[in-house]
N, C-alpha and C positions, 0 to 999 in steps of 0.2 A: 358160634351163640347168636340166637334170635331173641330179638329184643320187642317183648309185645307193645303194642297199643297202651297207652295212657288216657283216664278220665274217658274210660267208654268209646277211646279209636280202635278200632279193626283193623288195624297196620298195623305191619309188621317188618322189623329191621331186621337184617344180618350184619352184624359186626365184624367179622370175621371176614369175611367179605366184603367189608365196604372200606377195609383199610387197604389203600394200596401201596403205600412205602415198605410196610412192613407183614412179614410172613407172620399173624396174632392165629395162633391156635387155638380149639375151645374148650372150653369151660364141659369136663366131664362128673365131677362129682364134687362134694363142699362148697359149695358155689353159697357163698356175701354177696349184699351189698348191703351198702350204703351211702349217705350225703354229707359233703364236708363242711365246714361252718359257712362256706361262701357258697354255699350251691349247687355244688356239682358232684356230681353217679359218678358212683362209683361200680365194678360187678370183680369179685376178685373169685377164684377155686383152683382146682388142682387141673390137668389139662389131663391126655390123654400118655404122656409121659413122664408125669405125677413127679410135675411142676408146678411150682405157684405163681399163678400169672394172671395179670390184671387189666381190664378196658376201665376207661374212666372219659370222662366229659372234659375238653379242654379248655368251654368257656365263649369257642368264637363260634360261628355258626357257618353254612357252606352258605352258596347261590343260593339254593332254595329253603333257609331260613330253618336249615338242621340240624342239630348240634353237631360237631365234628368232637369222634372219639379217636382217643389213643391205644394201641396197646404195648403192653411191656410183657414180658419173662422176669421172676423178680429173679428167680433162683440163680439162671442164667448172665443179668443184667444188672445185676446191685447184689446176689447175697454171693456169691462166684469169685467174684475181684476184690470182696472184701476179706476174703478165705471165710464166709460165715456159708455154711450145711442147714440146711432145713431138714429137721427130723423125718419119715415119713409119720405124715399126720393122719391118724385112725378115725378121729371123730367131725363128724361137721364143721364145719368156720363159723364164728363167730363175728361178727366188727362190732364196734365202734371211736365213735371220733370226739376227743376231749375237747373241753374250752377254747385250749389251744389252737386248736383242728391239725392235732396230732391223731394218724390215719392209721388204723390198729385192727389186725387180721392176727385171730388167736383160734387155735383149738388141740387138743389133747396127741400123744405120740403112746406107742404101744405101752410103753412101762406108766402110765397116766400122767407124764409131765404137763402142766403149761406150757406153750412156747407162742410168744406175741411175735410177728412180724411186723413193723411198725413204721413207722413215716411222722416229721416234725417240722415245720417251718422252722428253715436256714441248714435245713440238712442240703446234702445231693443228691444222696441213697436212702433206699430203704435199707432197716437194717429186723433184725430178729435175734431173740434173744432167750435162751430154756429162765421162763419166771417163775419157774417149781425150785430152781439151784439156785437164784434170786434170791428168794422171801424161802424156803423152806417148807413150802406148799408140798400138805399128805398127795401121793397118787390119788389119782380121780378114776371111773371106768366108765366115765358119762355124761350127757344130760351140763356139758359146759356152756353157760349164759355169761353174760356183763350187765352190769348195774353200774352206771356214773353219778357221784351225789352232787347235789348243789357246787359240794367247798369244795367242786376240782377229784373227791375220792374216786379212783379208778375199784372197782371191784368185779374179780372173777370166778363165780361159784357154779360146783359140779355137786358129781354123787360118787364119794369115797367105795367104796367096796361092799359096806356094810350098808350101803342105801341110804346115808347119812350128807347132809350137806354141806356142802365144806364150802368158807369162800376165803380169798387171798386178796 
């Protein structure tokens, strides 16, 4: 995975080859990026093994003043040890960060169910949940997007089979 230059810079940096302590796998689809409330950049997506992976800034810098990045395979290192399985995501991933710095990555499965991989301060591991099962949301066919309200409400919207917008 290459991180392009920001703010008009023409430099690029390979995150996958820049991580010496782990074997990082490149994201090949469903890429999404988000910034935590404390200003750290996260990039998530599905790798060639169909697993959800995550790159993030640690908040530290190296000797050349570049941000230090970390990597984790969420499927292998977080979900599997908890007995959780991520379904095959068919849609593009969306991401959002709550007022309490909850980090969330959501997508649709083949049944049109909304799934969310999430972490909140105080948790040791990421979790994943079928939000459609929890909320009774109808099946969606695409267009998943997230928006948050000033009062802390979390809304996931998408299109049903009739082209109607549905909000969970």
